[in-house]
C-alpha positions as a Markdown table, in Angstrom:
| # | Residue | x | y | z |
|---|---|---|---|---|
| 1 | Met | 59.3 | 6.0 | -35.4 |
| 2 | Arg | 59.3 | 6.5 | -31.7 |
| 3 | Lys | 57.5 | 9.8 | -32.1 |
| 4 | Arg | 54.8 | 8.0 | -34.3 |
| 5 | Thr | 54.6 | 5.2 | -31.8 |
| 6 | Arg | 54.1 | 7.5 | -28.8 |
| 7 | Arg | 51.5 | 9.5 | -30.9 |
| 8 | Asn | 49.6 | 6.3 | -31.8 |
| 9 | Arg | 49.7 | 5.2 | -28.0 |
| 10 | Lys | 48.4 | 8.6 | -27.0 |
| 11 | Met | 45.6 | 8.6 | -29.5 |
| 12 | Ile | 44.7 | 5.1 | -28.5 |
| 13 | Gly | 44.5 | 6.2 | -24.9 |
| 14 | Ile | 42.3 | 9.3 | -25.9 |
| 15 | Tyr | 39.9 | 6.7 | -27.8 |
| 16 | Met | 39.8 | 4.3 | -25.0 |
| 17 | Phe | 39.0 | 7.2 | -22.5 |
| 18 | Leu | 36.3 | 8.6 | -24.9 |
| 19 | Ile | 34.8 | 4.9 | -25.2 |
| 20 | Ile | 34.9 | 4.5 | -21.5 |
| 21 | Phe | 33.4 | 7.9 | -20.9 |
| 22 | Leu | 30.4 | 7.3 | -23.4 |
| 23 | Leu | 29.6 | 3.9 | -21.9 |
| 24 | Ile | 29.5 | 5.4 | -18.4 |
| 25 | Phe | 27.5 | 8.3 | -19.6 |
| 26 | Ser | 25.1 | 6.0 | -21.5 |
| 27 | Val | 24.7 | 3.7 | -18.3 |
| 28 | Ile | 23.9 | 6.7 | -16.3 |
| 29 | Arg | 21.5 | 8.3 | -18.7 |
| 30 | Thr | 19.7 | 4.9 | -19.3 |
| 31 | Glu | 19.4 | 4.4 | -15.4 |
| 32 | Lys | 17.8 | 7.8 | -15.1 |
| 33 | Leu | 15.4 | 7.1 | -17.8 |
| 34 | Leu | 14.5 | 3.5 | -16.5 |
| 35 | Lys | 14.3 | 4.2 | -12.8 |
| 36 | Pro | 11.1 | 6.2 | -12.7 |
| 37 | Val | 9.3 | 3.5 | -15.0 |
| 38 | Val | 10.7 | 0.8 | -12.8 |
| 39 | Thr | 9.7 | 2.6 | -9.6 |
| 40 | Glu | 6.1 | 3.0 | -10.9 |
| 41 | Gln | 5.7 | -0.5 | -12.1 |
| 42 | Ala | 7.2 | -2.0 | -8.9 |
| 43 | Glu | 4.9 | 0.3 | -6.7 |
| 44 | His | 1.8 | -0.7 | -8.6 |
| 45 | Phe | 2.7 | -4.4 | -8.1 |
| 46 | Ser | 3.4 | -3.9 | -4.5 |
| 47 | Glu | 0.1 | -2.0 | -4.0 |
| 48 | Lys | -1.8 | -4.8 | -6.0 |
| 49 | Ile | -0.5 | -7.6 | -3.8 |
| 50 | Ala | -1.0 | -5.6 | -0.5 |
| 51 | Ala | -4.6 | -4.8 | -1.6 |
| 52 | Glu | -5.5 | -8.6 | -2.4 |
| 53 | Ile | -4.0 | -9.8 | 0.9 |
| 54 | Ile | -5.7 | -7.3 | 3.1 |
| 55 | Glu | -9.0 | -7.3 | 1.2 |
| 56 | Ser | -9.2 | -11.2 | 1.5 |
| 57 | Thr | -8.1 | -11.3 | 5.1 |
| 58 | Val | -10.5 | -8.5 | 6.3 |
| 59 | Ser | -13.4 | -10.1 | 4.1 |
| 60 | Gly | -12.7 | -13.5 | 5.5 |
| 61 | Tyr | -12.5 | -12.3 | 9.1 |
| 62 | Leu | -15.8 | -10.4 | 8.9 |
| 63 | Arg | -17.6 | -13.3 | 7.3 |
| 64 | Asp | -16.4 | -15.7 | 10.1 |
| 65 | Asn | -17.3 | -13.4 | 12.9 |
| 66 | Arg | -20.5 | -11.9 | 11.6 |
| 67 | Tyr | -20.2 | -8.7 | 13.6 |
| 68 | Arg | -23.2 | -6.4 | 14.0 |
| 69 | Tyr | -23.3 | -2.7 | 14.8 |
| 70 | Ser | -24.5 | -3.5 | 18.3 |
| 71 | Asp | -21.1 | -5.2 | 19.0 |
| 72 | Phe | -19.2 | -1.9 | 18.4 |
| 73 | Ala | -21.5 | 0.8 | 19.8 |
| 74 | Ala | -24.6 | 1.4 | 21.6 |
| 75 | Val | -27.2 | 4.5 | 21.0 |
| 76 | Leu | -28.3 | 5.9 | 24.3 |
| 77 | Tyr | -31.6 | 7.8 | 24.5 |
| 78 | Asn | -32.8 | 10.5 | 26.9 |
| 79 | Glu | -36.3 | 10.7 | 28.6 |
| 80 | Lys | -37.8 | 11.8 | 25.5 |
| 81 | Lys | -36.7 | 8.9 | 23.7 |
| 82 | Gln | -34.4 | 10.9 | 21.5 |
| 83 | Ala | -30.9 | 9.8 | 20.5 |
| 84 | Ala | -28.6 | 11.7 | 23.0 |
| 85 | Ser | -25.3 | 9.8 | 22.5 |
| 86 | Val | -23.3 | 7.0 | 21.0 |
| 87 | Glu | -21.2 | 4.9 | 23.3 |
| 88 | Thr | -18.5 | 2.8 | 21.6 |
| 89 | Ile | -17.4 | -0.6 | 23.1 |
| 90 | Pro | -13.7 | -0.6 | 23.9 |
| 91 | Tyr | -13.5 | -4.5 | 24.3 |
| 92 | Thr | -14.7 | -5.3 | 20.8 |
| 93 | Ile | -12.8 | -2.6 | 19.1 |
| 94 | Asn | -9.5 | -3.8 | 20.8 |
| 95 | Lys | -10.3 | -7.3 | 19.9 |
| 96 | Val | -10.9 | -6.6 | 16.2 |
| 97 | Gln | -7.7 | -4.5 | 16.0 |
| 98 | Ser | -5.5 | -7.0 | 17.6 |
| 99 | Glu | -6.9 | -10.0 | 15.6 |
| 100 | Leu | -7.0 | -8.3 | 12.2 |
| 101 | Thr | -3.4 | -6.8 | 12.7 |
| 102 | Leu | -2.2 | -10.5 | 13.6 |
| 103 | Leu | -4.0 | -12.1 | 10.7 |
| 104 | Ile | -2.8 | -9.5 | 8.1 |
| 105 | Asn | 0.9 | -9.7 | 9.2 |
| 106 | Gln | 0.7 | -13.5 | 8.9 |
| 107 | Arg | -0.5 | -13.2 | 5.4 |
| 108 | Leu | 2.0 | -10.5 | 4.5 |
| 109 | Lys | 4.6 | -13.0 | 5.5 |
| 110 | Ser | 3.7 | -15.3 | 2.6 |
| 111 | Ala | 4.0 | -12.6 | 0.1 |
| 112 | Asp | 7.8 | -12.7 | 0.4 |
| 113 | Lys | 7.7 | -15.1 | -2.7 |
| 114 | Ala | 5.3 | -12.8 | -4.7 |
| 115 | Lys | 7.0 | -12.0 | -8.1 |
| 116 | Thr | 6.4 | -10.5 | -11.4 |
| 117 | Glu | 8.3 | -9.9 | -14.7 |
| 118 | Ile | 8.4 | -6.7 | -16.7 |
| 119 | Pro | 9.8 | -6.7 | -20.3 |
| 120 | Ile | 12.5 | -4.2 | -20.8 |
| 121 | Gly | 10.8 | -3.0 | -23.9 |
| 122 | Thr | 7.9 | -2.0 | -21.7 |
| 123 | Leu | 10.0 | 0.2 | -19.5 |
| 124 | Thr | 11.0 | 2.2 | -22.6 |
| 125 | Gln | 7.2 | 3.3 | -22.7 |
| 126 | Thr | 7.4 | 2.9 | -26.4 |
| 127 | Tyr | 4.4 | 1.2 | -28.1 |
| 128 | Val | 6.6 | -0.5 | -30.8 |
| 129 | Phe | 8.8 | -2.4 | -27.9 |
| 130 | Asn | 5.9 | -2.7 | -25.4 |
| 131 | Gly | 6.0 | -6.4 | -24.1 |
| 132 | Lys | 9.3 | -7.2 | -25.8 |
| 133 | Gly | 12.9 | -7.9 | -24.9 |
| 134 | Pro | 14.4 | -9.6 | -21.8 |
| 135 | Lys | 12.4 | -9.5 | -18.5 |
| 136 | Ile | 13.2 | -7.9 | -15.3 |
| 137 | His | 12.0 | -9.7 | -12.0 |
| 138 | Ile | 10.3 | -7.8 | -9.3 |
| 139 | Arg | 9.6 | -9.4 | -6.0 |
| 140 | Ile | 8.0 | -7.9 | -2.8 |
| 141 | Ser | 8.2 | -8.6 | 0.7 |
| 142 | Pro | 6.7 | -7.1 | 4.0 |
| 143 | Leu | 8.5 | -4.3 | 5.6 |
| 144 | Gly | 7.7 | -3.8 | 9.3 |
| 145 | Ser | 4.1 | -4.5 | 10.1 |
| 146 | Ala | 0.6 | -3.5 | 9.3 |
| 147 | Asp | -1.2 | -0.9 | 11.5 |
| 148 | Val | -5.0 | -1.4 | 12.0 |
| 149 | Lys | -7.1 | 1.2 | 13.6 |
| 150 | Ile | -10.9 | 1.5 | 14.1 |
| 151 | Lys | -12.4 | 4.6 | 12.9 |
| 152 | Ser | -15.8 | 5.9 | 14.2 |
| 153 | Glu | -17.6 | 8.6 | 12.2 |
| 154 | Leu | -20.9 | 10.4 | 12.0 |
| 155 | Glu | -22.3 | 11.5 | 8.6 |
| 156 | Ser | -25.5 | 13.3 | 7.6 |
| 157 | Ala | -28.0 | 10.9 | 6.0 |
| 158 | Gly | -30.7 | 13.2 | 5.1 |
| 159 | Ile | -33.4 | 15.3 | 7.0 |
| 160 | Asn | -33.1 | 14.5 | 10.8 |
| 161 | Gln | -31.0 | 11.3 | 10.2 |
| 162 | Thr | -27.5 | 10.6 | 11.0 |
| 163 | Lys | -25.4 | 7.7 | 9.7 |
| 164 | His | -22.7 | 6.1 | 12.1 |
| 165 | His | -19.9 | 4.4 | 10.4 |
| 166 | Ile | -17.5 | 2.1 | 12.1 |
| 167 | Ser | -14.6 | 1.0 | 9.8 |
| 168 | Ala | -11.1 | -0.5 | 10.0 |
| 169 | Val | -8.3 | 1.7 | 8.5 |
| 170 | Ile | -5.3 | -0.4 | 7.6 |
| 171 | Ser | -1.9 | 1.0 | 6.7 |
| 172 | Val | 1.0 | -1.1 | 5.7 |
| 173 | Asn | 4.6 | -0.5 | 4.4 |
| 174 | Val | 5.7 | -2.8 | 1.6 |
| 175 | Thr | 9.2 | -3.2 | -0.1 |
| 176 | Ser | 9.6 | -4.2 | -3.6 |
| 177 | Ser | 13.0 | -4.8 | -5.2 |
| 178 | Thr | 14.6 | -5.4 | -8.7 |
| 179 | Pro | 18.2 | -6.6 | -9.5 |
| 180 | Leu | 19.2 | -3.0 | -9.4 |
| 181 | Tyr | 16.6 | -1.0 | -7.3 |
| 182 | Lys | 14.7 | -1.3 | -3.9 |
| 183 | Phe | 11.8 | 0.6 | -3.4 |
| 184 | Asn | 9.3 | 1.3 | -0.1 |
| 185 | Thr | 5.6 | 1.8 | -0.6 |
| 186 | His | 3.1 | 2.9 | 1.9 |
| 187 | Thr | -0.6 | 2.0 | 1.3 |
| 188 | Glu | -3.6 | 2.6 | 3.2 |
| 189 | Phe | -7.1 | 0.9 | 3.0 |
| 190 | Glu | -10.5 | 1.4 | 4.7 |
| 191 | Phe | -13.1 | -1.1 | 5.1 |
| 192 | Leu | -16.5 | -0.8 | 6.6 |
| 193 | Ile | -17.2 | -3.0 | 9.5 |
| 194 | Ala | -20.7 | -1.9 | 10.7 |
| 195 | Glu | -23.0 | 1.1 | 10.3 |
| 196 | Thr | -26.5 | 2.3 | 11.5 |
| 197 | Val | -28.9 | 5.1 | 10.9 |
| 198 | Ile | -29.8 | 7.2 | 13.9 |
| 199 | Ile | -33.1 | 9.3 | 13.7 |
| 200 | Gly | -33.1 | 12.8 | 15.3 |
| 201 | Asp | -30.4 | 15.4 | 16.0 |
| 202 | Val | -26.9 | 14.6 | 15.8 |
| 203 | Pro | -25.9 | 12.8 | 19.1 |
| 204 | Asp | -22.8 | 13.1 | 21.0 |
| 205 | Ile | -20.2 | 10.3 | 20.4 |
| 206 | Ser | -17.6 | 8.8 | 22.6 |
| 207 | Pro | -14.0 | 8.4 | 21.3 |
| 208 | Val | -12.8 | 5.1 | 20.1 |
| 209 | Tyr | -10.5 | 3.5 | 22.6 |
| 210 | Gly | -8.6 | 1.2 | 20.4 |
| 211 | Lys | -5.0 | 0.3 | 20.5 |
| 212 | Lys | -2.6 | 2.6 | 18.8 |
């Protein structure tokens, strides 16, 4: 009887070990399968929120200020009335960079409450289970601060014509999180601020002296 009891206990111990092992293996396997999908969904949501915030902020700022090309640069001509160079205006460039950076960072703070939900069935990437099952909550919040730089660029616009673009390049780091994971996403956006077409040979252009 004692031998049988010991044997039963031993078998029970083996079975318990196998069950625990299988449970741990299943959890690890499921985690490896779901994490890439959760990461993709979270990053997509973060980029979407960041894009909406930055686009609305920049659009509103440009609408309110009504900047023109002459606010950012001046085309200088030689004695033959040919475009010789383009001089950028540091004051306006620094002003726009500073104000846009402040506004965007203020708006990003409000994104701390931005949330979305993803059904677990969607994470399986199986059509039958898509949109079904309990939902995982995803929220985002700003990480660090947005960086705004003004870019000045010349581009050919046809025969004997050059287009001068002045645009704002905005990069931002955003973190998104779920009950199990946390992800960092870096996104970058570019918005045209002003442009003009210069007739003649490609002129020299002064560097942009914006804040870094």
